[in-house]
C-alpha positions as CSV (number, residue, x, y, z in Angstrom):
1,M,16.4,22.8,-24.2
2,L,15.1,19.4,-23.1
3,G,11.9,18.3,-24.5
4,P,9.0,16.6,-22.8
5,A,10.0,13.3,-24.2
6,L,13.0,13.2,-21.9
7,L,11.0,13.5,-18.7
8,P,9.0,10.6,-17.1
9,R,5.3,10.7,-17.8
10,L,2.6,9.4,-15.5
11,R,-0.6,8.0,-16.9
12,P,-3.7,8.8,-14.8
13,K,-4.0,5.3,-13.4
14,E,-0.3,5.3,-12.4
15,A,-0.6,8.7,-10.7
16,T,-1.9,7.1,-7.5
17,N,1.1,6.4,-5.2
18,P,0.5,5.5,-1.5
19,M,3.7,7.3,-0.5
20,I,3.8,10.3,-2.8
21,S,0.8,12.5,-3.5
22,Q,0.0,13.8,-7.0
23,T,1.2,17.2,-5.9
24,G,4.5,15.6,-4.7
25,Q,4.9,13.9,-8.0
26,Y,4.3,17.3,-9.8
27,A,7.0,18.9,-7.5
28,L,9.5,16.1,-8.3
29,R,8.8,16.3,-12.0
30,A,9.2,20.1,-12.1
31,V,12.4,20.0,-10.0
32,L,13.9,17.3,-12.2
33,Y,13.1,19.4,-15.3
34,L,14.7,22.5,-13.7
35,A,17.8,20.4,-12.7
36,R,18.3,19.4,-16.3
37,Q,18.3,22.9,-17.7
38,P,21.7,24.1,-19.1
39,N,23.7,26.4,-16.9
40,G,21.0,26.5,-14.2
41,G,19.0,29.1,-16.1
42,Y,15.6,30.3,-15.2
43,S,12.6,28.7,-16.8
44,L,9.1,30.1,-17.1
45,A,6.3,28.3,-15.2
46,R,4.4,27.8,-18.4
47,D,7.4,26.1,-20.0
48,V,7.9,23.8,-17.0
49,A,4.2,23.0,-17.0
50,E,4.2,22.1,-20.6
51,A,7.4,20.1,-20.4
52,V,6.2,18.0,-17.4
53,D,2.5,17.8,-18.5
54,V,1.0,19.5,-15.5
55,P,-1.7,22.1,-15.4
56,Q,0.0,25.5,-15.3
57,H,-2.2,27.1,-12.7
58,Y,-1.7,24.2,-10.3
59,L,2.1,24.0,-11.0
60,C,2.5,27.7,-10.2
61,K,1.3,27.0,-6.7
62,V,3.7,24.1,-6.4
63,L,6.6,26.2,-7.7
64,Q,5.7,29.0,-5.3
65,A,5.7,26.6,-2.3
66,L,9.1,25.3,-3.4
67,S,10.4,28.8,-3.6
68,R,9.1,29.7,-0.1
69,A,11.0,26.6,1.1
70,R,14.1,27.8,-0.7
71,V,14.3,24.7,-2.9
72,L,13.8,27.0,-5.9
73,E,14.7,30.6,-6.6
74,S,12.2,32.8,-8.5
75,Q,12.9,35.9,-10.4
76,R,10.4,38.3,-12.0
77,G,10.9,40.1,-15.3
78,V,11.9,39.4,-18.8
79,N,14.7,36.9,-17.9
80,G,12.8,35.5,-14.9
81,G,11.2,32.3,-13.9
82,F,12.2,29.5,-11.6
83,R,15.5,27.6,-11.1
84,L,17.0,25.4,-8.4
85,A,18.3,27.4,-5.4
86,R,21.2,25.0,-4.9
87,S,23.1,22.4,-6.8
88,P,21.1,19.2,-7.6
89,S,23.5,17.3,-5.4
90,D,22.5,19.5,-2.4
91,V,18.7,19.0,-2.7
92,T,17.2,15.9,-1.3
93,L,13.9,14.3,-2.3
94,L,12.7,15.1,1.3
95,Q,13.4,18.8,0.7
96,V,11.3,18.7,-2.5
97,L,8.4,16.8,-1.0
98,E,8.0,18.4,2.4
99,P,6.8,21.8,1.2
100,V,3.9,20.3,-0.8
101,Q,2.8,17.2,1.2
102,D,2.8,15.7,4.7
103,V,5.5,13.2,3.9
104,F,5.0,11.1,7.0
105,A,1.3,11.2,7.5
106,R,0.5,7.7,8.8
107,G,-3.2,7.9,8.5
108,E,-5.3,5.1,9.9
109,C,-4.2,1.7,11.1
110,L,-3.6,-0.7,8.2
111,L,-5.9,-3.2,9.8
112,G,-8.6,-0.6,10.4
113,R,-8.3,-0.4,14.2
114,R,-9.4,2.8,15.8
115,R,-6.5,2.7,18.3
116,C,-3.1,1.6,17.0
117,N,0.1,3.1,18.4
118,V,3.3,2.0,20.2
119,N,1.3,1.1,23.4
120,I,-1.6,-0.6,21.6
121,A,-0.1,-2.0,18.4
122,C,-1.7,-4.1,15.8
123,G,0.2,-6.9,14.2
124,L,1.4,-4.7,11.3
125,H,2.4,-1.7,13.4
126,G,6.1,-2.7,13.9
127,P,6.8,-3.7,10.2
128,W,4.9,-0.6,9.0
129,T,7.0,1.7,11.3
130,D,10.1,0.0,10.0
131,L,9.0,0.7,6.4
132,I,8.3,4.3,7.2
133,Q,11.8,4.7,8.6
134,Q,13.4,3.2,5.5
135,Y,11.3,5.5,3.3
136,H,12.4,8.5,5.4
137,A,16.0,7.4,5.0
138,F,15.6,7.0,1.3
139,L,14.1,10.5,0.9
140,E,16.9,12.0,3.1
141,D,19.7,10.2,1.3
142,T,18.6,10.5,-2.4
143,T,19.3,13.7,-4.1
144,V,17.9,15.4,-7.2
145,E,21.3,14.7,-8.8
146,D,20.8,11.0,-8.2
147,L,17.5,11.1,-10.0
148,V,18.9,13.1,-12.9
149,G,21.6,10.5,-13.3
150,A,19.1,7.7,-13.2
151,L,17.0,9.4,-15.8
152,A,20.1,10.0,-18.0
153,T,21.0,6.3,-17.7
154,G,17.4,5.3,-18.6
155,D,17.4,7.7,-21.6
156,R,20.6,6.1,-23.0
157,A,19.1,2.6,-22.5
158,K,16.1,3.3,-24.8
């Protein structure tokens, strides 16, 4: 079984990410942990929570949301827990994040204008829209397998 030392940790001041919420980060960390389990076996929520350093009660809600979205499978009972519903190569980052956060919430204008849209655009509207499109493409094109591979490469470099 993989220990917590093999998974990325976020210190509290690094947990703030303008593109991925803390809940989204928890979902990614849990899915990466599950993807690295041998033979795709089930893992208990408490084991996942301990391994990825996330409060168990909160992570249970995240895991349930991922199960409802069919990113994960859950099974009750002695040999139960959570596991990926599909191969890591068939699960994109977008599929992991969408059930737990509004991935493309644009929020307010970057310049603070009340009205900023395609018809009444601020100076940053176009570049910001381009960035959001690139971000969307990245989430759609990057799989859990890609991240597992990147983590494995990083682990060997240490």
